[in-house]
C-alpha positions as CSV (number, residue, x, y, z in Angstrom):
1,M,-227.6,29.7,-188.8
2,N,-228.3,33.1,-188.6
3,T,-225.3,35.4,-188.4
4,K,-227.2,38.2,-187.3
5,T,-227.8,36.5,-183.9
6,G,-225.8,33.3,-184.4
7,P,-222.5,32.7,-181.8
8,A,-219.9,33.2,-185.0
9,R,-220.3,36.9,-184.1
10,R,-217.9,38.8,-181.9
11,A,-219.0,40.5,-179.1
12,V,-219.2,44.2,-178.4
13,L,-219.6,45.6,-174.7
14,A,-220.7,49.1,-175.6
15,G,-221.2,49.9,-172.1
16,A,-221.1,47.8,-166.2
17,V,-223.3,44.8,-165.2
18,A,-222.1,41.0,-165.5
19,A,-225.7,39.4,-165.6
20,P,-226.7,40.8,-169.3
21,F,-223.1,40.2,-170.4
22,L,-223.2,36.5,-168.8
23,A,-226.7,36.0,-170.9
24,G,-225.4,37.2,-174.2
25,V,-223.3,34.5,-174.6
26,A,-224.6,31.7,-172.7
27,R,-223.4,28.2,-174.1
28,A,-224.1,24.6,-173.2
29,Q,-220.3,23.9,-171.7
30,A,-218.9,25.6,-169.0
31,W,-218.0,29.4,-169.6
32,P,-215.7,30.8,-169.0
33,A,-213.3,28.0,-169.1
34,R,-210.1,30.3,-169.4
35,S,-209.4,33.8,-169.3
36,I,-211.3,36.7,-171.3
37,T,-209.4,39.3,-173.3
38,L,-211.8,42.9,-173.3
39,V,-209.7,44.9,-176.2
40,V,-210.1,48.4,-175.7
41,P,-209.9,50.4,-179.0
42,F,-207.8,53.4,-177.3
43,A,-204.7,54.3,-175.6
44,P,-204.0,53.4,-171.8
45,G,-204.5,55.9,-169.1
46,G,-207.4,57.3,-171.7
47,G,-211.0,57.6,-170.8
48,T,-212.0,54.3,-172.1
49,D,-209.3,52.4,-170.6
50,T,-209.3,54.3,-167.4
51,F,-213.2,53.0,-167.4
52,A,-212.0,49.2,-168.7
53,R,-209.5,48.6,-165.8
54,P,-212.1,48.6,-162.7
55,F,-214.9,47.0,-165.3
56,A,-212.3,44.0,-165.8
57,A,-211.6,43.6,-162.5
58,K,-215.3,43.3,-161.4
59,L,-215.8,41.2,-164.3
60,S,-212.9,38.6,-163.2
61,Q,-213.9,38.6,-159.7
62,E,-217.5,38.1,-160.7
63,L,-216.9,35.0,-163.5
64,G,-213.9,33.4,-161.6
65,Q,-211.7,33.9,-164.5
66,Q,-209.3,36.6,-165.7
67,V,-210.6,39.6,-167.8
68,V,-207.3,40.9,-169.5
69,I,-207.5,44.6,-171.0
70,D,-205.7,44.4,-174.3
71,N,-204.9,48.1,-175.3
72,R,-205.7,48.3,-179.5
73,A,-205.0,52.0,-180.3
74,G,-205.6,53.7,-183.8
75,A,-207.9,55.2,-186.1
76,G,-210.6,56.3,-183.7
77,G,-211.0,53.0,-182.3
78,T,-211.1,51.0,-185.6
79,V,-207.6,49.3,-185.2
80,G,-209.2,47.4,-181.9
81,A,-212.3,47.2,-183.6
82,A,-210.9,45.3,-186.4
83,M,-208.9,43.1,-184.4
84,V,-211.8,41.6,-182.6
85,A,-213.8,41.4,-185.9
86,K,-210.9,39.2,-187.3
87,A,-210.9,37.2,-183.8
88,K,-211.8,33.4,-183.2
89,P,-215.4,33.6,-182.4
90,D,-215.7,31.5,-179.7
91,G,-216.7,34.0,-176.8
92,Y,-213.4,34.9,-175.4
93,T,-212.3,37.9,-177.6
94,F,-214.7,41.3,-176.4
95,L,-214.7,45.0,-177.3
96,L,-215.1,48.0,-175.3
97,G,-217.2,49.8,-178.0
98,S,-218.6,53.0,-178.0
99,V,-220.5,55.4,-180.5
100,H,-216.9,55.9,-182.3
101,H,-217.8,52.6,-183.9
102,A,-221.1,53.8,-185.6
103,V,-219.7,57.0,-186.8
104,A,-216.5,55.0,-188.3
105,V,-218.4,53.4,-190.8
106,T,-219.4,57.2,-192.3
107,A,-216.2,58.3,-191.5
108,Y,-213.8,56.3,-193.1
109,K,-213.9,55.2,-196.6
110,Q,-213.1,51.8,-196.2
111,L,-213.0,49.4,-192.8
112,S,-211.5,46.0,-193.0
113,Y,-214.7,44.7,-191.3
114,E,-218.5,45.4,-191.2
115,L,-219.9,46.8,-187.9
116,E,-223.4,45.1,-187.9
117,K,-222.0,41.7,-189.8
118,D,-218.9,41.1,-187.8
119,L,-219.7,42.9,-184.3
120,A,-222.5,42.0,-182.2
121,P,-223.8,44.5,-179.0
122,V,-223.9,42.3,-175.5
123,T,-224.7,45.2,-173.3
124,S,-224.0,48.6,-172.2
125,V,-221.7,49.3,-169.3
126,A,-221.4,53.3,-169.7
127,S,-223.0,56.4,-170.4
128,V,-220.4,59.2,-170.6
129,P,-221.2,62.5,-170.8
130,D,-219.0,65.4,-172.8
131,V,-217.7,68.1,-170.7
132,L,-215.8,71.6,-172.0
133,V,-212.9,71.9,-169.9
134,V,-211.2,75.1,-170.4
135,Y,-207.3,76.0,-169.8
136,P,-207.2,78.4,-166.7
137,G,-205.1,80.7,-168.5
138,I,-207.6,81.5,-170.8
139,P,-210.0,84.4,-169.2
140,A,-213.1,83.1,-169.7
141,K,-215.6,82.2,-166.7
142,T,-218.5,81.5,-168.9
143,L,-219.5,79.7,-172.0
144,Q,-220.1,83.3,-173.7
145,E,-216.9,84.5,-172.5
146,F,-215.2,81.4,-174.0
147,I,-216.9,81.6,-177.1
148,A,-216.1,85.3,-177.6
149,Y,-212.5,84.3,-176.7
150,C,-212.4,82.0,-179.6
151,K,-213.8,84.0,-182.3
152,A,-211.6,86.8,-181.1
153,N,-208.2,84.5,-181.6
154,P,-209.1,82.7,-184.7
155,G,-207.1,79.5,-185.4
156,K,-205.3,79.9,-182.1
157,V,-208.2,77.6,-179.8
158,N,-207.1,74.1,-180.3
159,Y,-209.4,71.0,-178.8
160,G,-207.8,67.6,-179.0
161,S,-209.7,64.0,-179.0
162,A,-208.7,60.1,-179.7
163,G,-209.1,60.5,-183.2
164,L,-210.9,61.6,-186.3
165,G,-214.4,60.3,-186.3
166,T,-214.5,60.1,-182.3
167,T,-217.2,61.7,-180.1
168,R,-215.0,64.3,-179.1
169,H,-214.0,65.4,-182.5
170,L,-217.4,65.4,-183.6
171,A,-218.7,67.5,-180.8
172,G,-216.1,70.3,-181.1
173,E,-216.9,70.3,-184.6
174,I,-220.4,70.6,-183.9
175,F,-219.7,73.0,-180.8
176,N,-217.9,75.1,-183.8
177,E,-220.7,74.7,-185.9
178,K,-223.3,76.1,-183.7
179,T,-221.2,79.0,-182.1
180,G,-218.7,79.9,-185.2
181,A,-215.7,79.6,-182.3
182,G,-213.4,78.2,-185.2
183,M,-211.3,76.1,-182.9
184,T,-209.1,73.9,-184.5
185,H,-208.9,70.2,-184.0
186,V,-205.9,68.0,-182.8
187,P,-206.5,64.1,-182.9
C-alpha cells in the first residue's frame, strides 16, 4: 500500500467543514463507530483551543459521535503532533495542525516523527491572520509610532508566542528584521 495516501498515515486537520473531513477518511465499515480524539497541540484557552472547541462540538453533532479535545501543548505544537503520529492509525485520532508543524521540521534539530510520512492532511478548517496589538500604556497610536518607540527603548519591548518556531514567533522576528524594532521574544 502507498504510505503517502494509505490509511496507515495519521490525519491532520489543518484548519471547518465536515464534508471534506468525512470524504478523507471514508471506509467500508460504518465510521465513526465511537468517539474521536481531536488533539490540540497548544494549551487550553489559547487561540487554537478556542477555535477547536466549537469546531469539535459541530463535528460531534454532524457525525453523531463525541469529538473529544485532548490538549497536548509543548515545543511549538510538536508534542501533540508526535502523539498523533504515534497513535493507532484507525481514523479516530486527529491533529488540529497549523503552519507551526511545517516550520518545526526546520526549527528543531530532531523530531520524533516525520511530518510528511507520519501525518496526512485531511482538510483546511480555518485561516487566522496575525494582528499587532499593543498595550495601552505604550504611547503609540500608529505602526510608525510603535516602531519608533521600540527603537527608542531597546530591549524593553517584549512580544509573546506559544513557542519557538510558531507563526507568532516568526512573525515577530520578521517584524524585527524588517523594521529594526528589536523586540524580545518571550515564548
